[in-house]
C-alpha positions in Angstrom: -19.5 19.3 -0.2 -17.0 21.6 -2.0 -14.8 21.4 -5.0 -11.5 23.2 -5.2 -13.4 26.3 -6.2 -15.6 26.1 -3.1 -18.7 25.2 -5.1 -20.1 22.0 -6.5 -20.9 22.3 -10.2 -21.2 19.8 -13.0 -19.0 22.0 -15.1 -16.2 21.9 -12.5 -15.9 18.1 -12.6 -17.4 17.1 -16.0 -14.0 16.5 -17.6 -12.4 14.3 -15.0 -13.4 10.9 -16.3 -12.1 11.7 -19.8 -8.9 13.2 -18.6 -8.1 10.3 -16.3 -8.6 7.8 -19.2 -6.5 9.9 -21.6 -3.7 10.2 -19.1 -3.6 6.5 -18.4 -3.8 5.7 -22.1 -0.9 8.1 -22.8 1.3 6.6 -20.1 0.6 3.1 -21.4 1.2 4.0 -25.0 4.5 5.9 -24.9 7.9 4.5 -24.0 8.5 4.9 -20.3 11.8 6.6 -19.1 14.3 4.1 -17.6 14.1 5.6 -14.1 10.3 5.1 -14.1 10.6 1.5 -15.3 13.2 0.9 -12.6 11.1 2.4 -9.9 8.0 0.4 -11.0 10.1 -2.8 -10.8 11.1 -1.9 -7.3 7.4 -1.4 -6.4 6.8 -4.9 -7.7 9.7 -6.3 -5.7 8.5 -4.6 -2.5 5.0 -6.0 -3.1 6.3 -9.5 -3.6 8.4 -9.3 -0.4 5.4 -8.2 1.6 3.0 -10.7 0.0 5.3 -13.7 0.4 5.7 -12.9 4.1 2.1 -12.0 4.7 0.8 -15.2 3.1 2.5 -17.2 5.9 1.0 -15.2 8.8 -1.6 -16.9 11.1 -4.1 -14.0 10.8 -4.0 -14.2 7.0 -4.6 -18.0 6.8 -8.5 -17.5 7.0 -8.3 -15.6 3.7 -6.8 -18.6 2.0 -9.2 -21.0 3.6 -12.2 -18.9 2.6 -11.0 -18.6 -1.0 -10.4 -22.3 -1.4 -13.8 -22.9 -3.1 -13.1 -20.1 -5.5 -9.7 -21.2 -6.6 -11.0 -22.0 -10.1 -8.6 -22.6 -13.0 -4.9 -22.3 -12.4 -4.3 -18.9 -14.0 -2.0 -16.9 -11.7 0.4 -17.5 -8.9 -0.4 -16.7 -5.3 2.1 -15.9 -2.6 1.8 -19.3 -1.0 3.2 -20.8 -4.2 0.0 -22.2 -5.6 -1.8 -21.5 -8.9 -5.4 -20.2 -8.7 -7.8 -18.1 -10.8 -6.7 -14.6 -11.5 -9.6 -13.3 -9.4 -8.6 -15.4 -6.4 -4.9 -14.6 -6.9 -5.5 -10.9 -6.9 -7.5 -11.2 -3.7 -5.0 -13.3 -1.8 -2.0 -11.4 -2.9 -3.6 -8.1 -2.1 -4.5 -9.2 1.4 -1.1 -10.8 2.0 0.8 -7.8 0.9 -1.0 -5.5 3.3 -1.1 -7.9 6.2 2.0 -6.5 8.0 1.4 -2.9 7.0 4.9 -3.1 5.5 3.8 -2.3 1.9 4.4 1.0 0.2 2.4 4.2 0.6 1.0 7.1 -1.5 -2.3 8.6 -0.3 -3.0 5.1 1.0 -1.5 1.7 -0.1 -1.1 1.6 -3.9 1.1 -1.5 -4.2 -1.1 -4.1 -2.6 -4.2 -3.6 -4.8 -2.5 -2.3 -8.0 0.4 -4.8 -8.3 -1.8 -7.7 -7.1 -4.4 -7.0 -9.8 -1.9 -6.2 -12.6 0.2 -9.3 -11.8 -2.8 -11.6 -11.8 -4.2 -10.2 -15.0 -0.8 -10.2 -16.7 0.2 -13.8 -15.8 -3.2 -15.1 -16.9 -2.8 -13.4 -20.3 0.7 -14.7 -20.8 2.1 -11.2 -20.7 5.6 -9.9 -20.1 7.5 -8.0 -17.5 7.2 -4.9 -19.6 3.4 -5.3 -19.7 3.3 -5.6 -15.9 5.4 -2.5 -15.5 3.1 -0.6 -17.8 0.1 -1.6 -15.8 1.8 -0.7 -12.5 2.7 2.7 -13.7 -0.9 3.3 -14.9 -2.4 2.0 -11.6 -0.2 4.2 -9.4 -1.0 7.2 -11.6 -4.8 6.6 -11.1 -4.3 5.9 -7.4 -2.5 9.2 -6.9 -4.8 11.3 -9.0 -8.0 10.0 -7.4 -6.8 9.8 -3.9 -5.2 13.2 -3.9 -8.1 15.0 -5.7 -10.7 13.5 -3.4 -8.7 13.8 -0.2 -11.2 15.0 2.4 -10.7 17.8 4.9 -9.2 16.8 8.3 -12.6 17.0 10.0 -14.3 14.8 7.4 -11.4 12.3 7.3 -12.0 11.6 11.0 -15.5 10.4 10.1 -15.2 8.8 6.6 -12.2 7.6 4.6 -12.7 6.2 1.1 -9.3 4.4 0.6 -10.8 1.2 -0.7 -12.9 2.8 -3.4 -10.1 4.5 -5.2 -7.8 1.5 -4.7 -10.3 -0.6 -6.7 -10.6 1.9 -9.5 -6.8 2.4 -9.8 -6.2 -1.4 -9.7 -8.8 -2.0 -12.4 -7.0 0.4 -14.8 -3.7 -1.3 -14.0 -5.2 -4.7 -14.7 -6.7 -3.5 -18.0 -3.5 -1.7 -19.2 -1.3 -4.9 -19.1 -3.2 -6.3 -22.1 -5.1 -3.5 -23.8 -4.7 0.2 -22.9 -6.9 1.6 -25.6 -8.9 4.6 -24.3 -12.2 2.9 -25.2 -11.4 -0.2 -23.1 -10.0 1.8 -20.2 -13.1 3.9 -20.2 -15.3 0.8 -20.0 -13.3 -0.7 -17.2 -13.3 2.6 -15.3 -17.1 2.8 -15.5 -17.5 -0.8 -14.1 -14.8 -0.5 -11.4 -16.9 2.1 -9.6 -19.8 -0.4 -9.3 -17.4 -3.0 -7.7 -15.9 -0.8 -5.1 -16.1 -1.3 -1.3 -18.0 1.1 0.9 -15.8 3.7 2.7 -14.9 3.4 6.4 -17.3 5.4 8.6 -15.7 6.5 11.8 -13.9 3.2 12.2 -10.5 4.0 10.8 -8.4 3.5 13.9 -10.8 1.8 16.4 -9.4 -1.2 18.2 -9.2 -4.0 17.6 -8.0 -3.4 14.0 -9.6 -6.1 11.9 -7.3 -8.7 10.3 -8.8 -7.8 6.9 -8.0 -4.2 7.7 -8.0 -2.1 4.5 -9.6 -5.0 2.5 -7.1 -4.4 -0.3 -7.6 -8.0 -1.4 -11.1 -7.2 -2.5 -9.9 -4.0 -4.2 -7.5 -6.1 -6.3 -10.0 -8.9 -7.0 -12.8 -6.5 -7.9 -10.4 -4.9 -10.4 -9.9 -8.2 -12.1 -13.7 -8.6 -12.1 -14.3 -5.2 -13.6 -11.9 -6.0 -16.4 -13.6 -9.3 -17.1 -17.0 -7.7 -17.0 -15.9 -5.0 -19.5 -14.5 -7.7 -21.8 -17.7 -9.7 -21.5 -19.8 -6.7 -22.7 -21.1 -5.4 -19.5 -21.8 -1.6 -19.3 -20.8 0.6 -16.4 -21.0 4.3 -15.6 -19.7 6.4 -18.6 -19.0 9.5 -16.4 -18.0 7.9 -13.1 -16.1 10.9 -11.8 -18.1 13.7 -13.2 -20.7 16.2 -11.9 -21.8 17.1 -8.4 -22.7 13.5 -7.6 -19.4 12.2 -8.9 -17.4 9.3 -7.4 -15.7 11.6 -5.0 -19.0 12.2 -3.3 -20.0 8.6 -3.5 -16.7 7.9 -1.7 -17.7 10.2 1.2 -15.3 13.0 0.6 -16.2 16.7 1.0 -13.7 17.9 -1.5 -12.8 17.3 -5.2 -9.6 19.0 -6.3 -9.1 17.5 -9.7 -7.7 20.5 -11.6 -5.3 21.3 -8.7 -4.1 17.7 -8.5 -3.4 17.6 -12.3 -1.4 20.8 -12.0 0.9 19.5 -9.3 1.5 16.2 -11.1 4.8 16.9 -12.7 6.1 13.3 -12.8 4.6 9.8 -13.0 3.1 9.1 -9.6 5.0 5.9 -9.2 8.1 8.1 -8.5 6.3 9.5 -5.5 5.6 6.3 -3.6 7.3 5.7 -0.3 8.8 2.3 0.7 8.4 1.5 4.4 11.3 0.8 6.8 9.1 -0.7 9.4 5.9 -2.9 9.4 3.8 0.0 10.8 1.4 2.7 9.7 3.1 5.4 7.7 2.0 8.0 10.2 4.5 6.6 12.8 7.4 5.7 10.5 9.4 8.9 11.2 9.1 8.4 14.9 10.5 4.9 14.6 13.3 6.2 12.3 14.2 8.8 15.0 14.1 6.1 17.7 16.3 3.8 15.7 18.8 6.6 15.1 19.1 7.1 18.9 19.4 3.4 19.6 22.1 2.9 17.0 24.2 5.6 18.5 24.0 4.3 22.0 27.0 2.8 23.7 27.1 -0.9 23.8 25.7 -2.3 27.0 23.4 0.6 27.7 19.7 -0.3 28.2 16.7 1.8 27.7 14.9 3.1 30.9 12.2 5.2 29.2 11.1 6.5 25.8 9.0 9.6 25.5 7.3 10.4 22.2 5.9 13.9 21.6 3.5 14.7 18.8 0.3 16.5 17.9 -3.2 15.3 18.3 -3.2 12.9 15.4 -0.5 10.9 17.2 -2.8 10.1 20.1 -4.8 7.5 18.1 -1.6 5.4 18.0 -1.0 5.7 21.8 -3.3 2.8 22.9 -1.0 0.2 24.5 -3.5 -2.7 24.5 -3.0 -5.2 21.6 -6.0 -7.2 20.8 -4.7 -8.9 17.6 -1.8 -9.0 15.2 -3.2 -6.2 13.0 -3.2 -3.9 16.1 0.6 -3.9 16.4 1.1 -1.6 13.3 -1.1 1.1 15.0 0.5 1.0 18.6 3.5 3.4 18.8 4.2 2.1 22.3 4.4 -1.6 21.2 6.3 -0.7 18.1 8.8 1.3 20.1 9.2 -1.5 22.6 9.8 -4.1 19.8 12.4 -1.8 18.2 14.2 -1.0 21.5 14.2 -4.8 22.3 16.2 -5.5 19.2 13.4 -7.5 17.4 14.1 -7.4 13.6 11.4 -5.6 11.7 9.3 -8.1 9.8 7.0 -11.0 10.7 8.5 -11.2 14.2 6.7 -8.0 15.0 3.4 -9.8 15.1 4.6 -13.0 16.8 2.3 -13.4 19.8 5.2 -14.3 22.2 7.3 -11.4 21.2 4.4 -9.0 21.3 3.5 -10.3 24.7 7.1 -9.9 25.9 7.0 -6.3 24.6 4.0 -5.4 26.7 6.0 -4.6 29.8 8.6 -2.4 28.0 5.7 -0.7 26.2 4.6 0.5 29.6 7.9 2.4 29.7 6.9 4.3 26.6 4.9 7.5 27.1 3.1 9.5 24.4 2.6 13.2 25.0 0.4 15.6 23.1 2.6 18.6 22.0 3.0 20.9 19.1 6.4 19.6 18.3 7.4 16.1 17.1 10.2 14.4 19.0 11.6 11.2 20.5 13.5 11.3 23.8 15.3 8.3 25.2 16.5 7.9 28.8 19.1 5.2 29.3 19.8 3.2 32.5 22.8 5.5 33.2 20.5 8.5 33.2 21.9 9.8 29.9 19.2 11.4 27.7 19.2 11.4 23.9 16.7 13.6 21.9 15.7 13.6 18.2 13.4 15.9 16.4 11.0 14.0 14.1 10.5 15.5 10.7 7.1 15.7 9.1 7.0 13.6 5.9 5.4 14.9 2.8 2.3 12.8 2.2 2.1 14.0 -1.4 5.6 12.7 -2.1 6.7 10.2 0.6 9.5 8.6 -1.4 12.4 10.7 0.1 11.3 9.6 3.6 11.3 5.9 2.9 13.7 3.3 1.7 16.0 3.8 -1.3 15.9 1.4 -4.1 19.0 -0.4 -2.8 17.4 -0.7 0.6 14.3 -2.1 -1.0 16.4 -4.9 -2.5 18.0 -5.5 0.9 14.6 -5.6 2.5 13.5 -8.2 -0.1 16.5 -10.4 0.5 16.1 -10.2 4.3 12.4 -11.1 4.2 12.3 -13.6 1.3 15.5 -15.6 1.7 14.3 -17.5 4.8 11.1 -18.4 2.9 12.3 -19.5 -0.5 16.0 -20.0 0.2 18.8 -17.6 -0.7 19.2 -18.9 -4.3 15.5 -18.7 -5.2 15.1 -15.3 -3.6 18.1 -14.0 -5.5 16.7 -15.5 -8.7 13.3 -13.8 -8.1 14.9 -10.5 -7.3 17.1 -10.7 -10.4 14.1 -11.5 -12.6 12.1 -8.5 -11.3 14.9 -5.9 -11.3 17.5 -7.0 -14.0 15.7 -9.1 -16.6 14.9 -7.9 -20.1 11.3 -6.6 -20.3 10.3 -9.3 -22.7 10.6 -11.9 -19.9 7.3 -13.9 -19.7 5.8 -13.5 -16.2 5.4 -17.2 -15.9 9.2 -17.4 -15.8 9.3 -14.7 -13.1 6.8 -16.4 -10.9 8.5 -19.8 -11.1 10.6 -19.0 -8.1 7.4 -18.3 -6.1 6.2 -21.8 -6.9 9.3 -23.7 -5.8 
């Protein structure tokens, strides 16, 4: 295991826990710039859109059934419009938001666990929209710092990935910050969050079939609420969770810890870096789908697709499997995704409908994936015309420029949520999140979800 200096030493990592707590405390204590507040509100809006859609998917239903005995007191709103305990709400909303793989990205999926935990804790406490935004900004910051600093080498990442562990820690800081962001309390919560985290994936990251629980971000969010409650009840965790040669990065299975380097490259609040997805698919294939969509939109009316060739490096091959064993598989099959897009199926819940996925199986056979050094999409139409697009490599450290703009996030919300809540309720919910005064009680914001 190596740190950024190439050696493991307690001195090299001894300060990380204190620095993370101090950074989160400073963010929560100072007035946030207007552009940061607005971006955080769009993160909340995108999360709600994904959760409201995800809660109504067949493969998410078992989560709601399994959580029924744990519903507890009605403290927070879940994406199906019911009131449940904050713990239960965080779990269900976290799972629902990630169900389509349509939620935002930044070294993983920050929105599903962070917003779910912060929203549940804030609503239970009778907090305001400003309090929620503060928690979201803190959570995204912790998510970025931990995920980036402990990002493993490519060889290690193919064996072990520790996404869920850092999600839980980041979400716990978000849930704590909405009500009390004192350094002492954040430190206590951080120490307990590590004890509640999930084990990392071990060589199972892209194996088929992808489980319906997938990233288990619901547990990351729920364990965050639990960590906060444990801290407030007097429980004691690890005071130096991130520090030393046996720090949390090693517990998470990484072979690298680049804490100082990550701090040095963090020049803006991490929430400004997050990327909003255009398609319900893994972020690693988003730019291929963007290129394909560009070709299809420029095609003359009446032309049909004969063949799609997708060229990319070795890491694209894990998405080349055409067989779909369940709805969660779709987001990881570039062939099926391309066939759905070429077939004119609107991105959203329709992309996991069994009948539409089945109907895309034949066209998916007309999609080939080639291992090459360059990244490109080539479409051959029925009149033998060929269109080619180079696929840019997105910046995993700052994916925002490669995703949706804020106005496109609002359009995505309207498109996904209006059929579920009705146009008026969807518009009211969007307005509450984006345009309301920060003093708005969250119970007022979630009213539209309960109608």
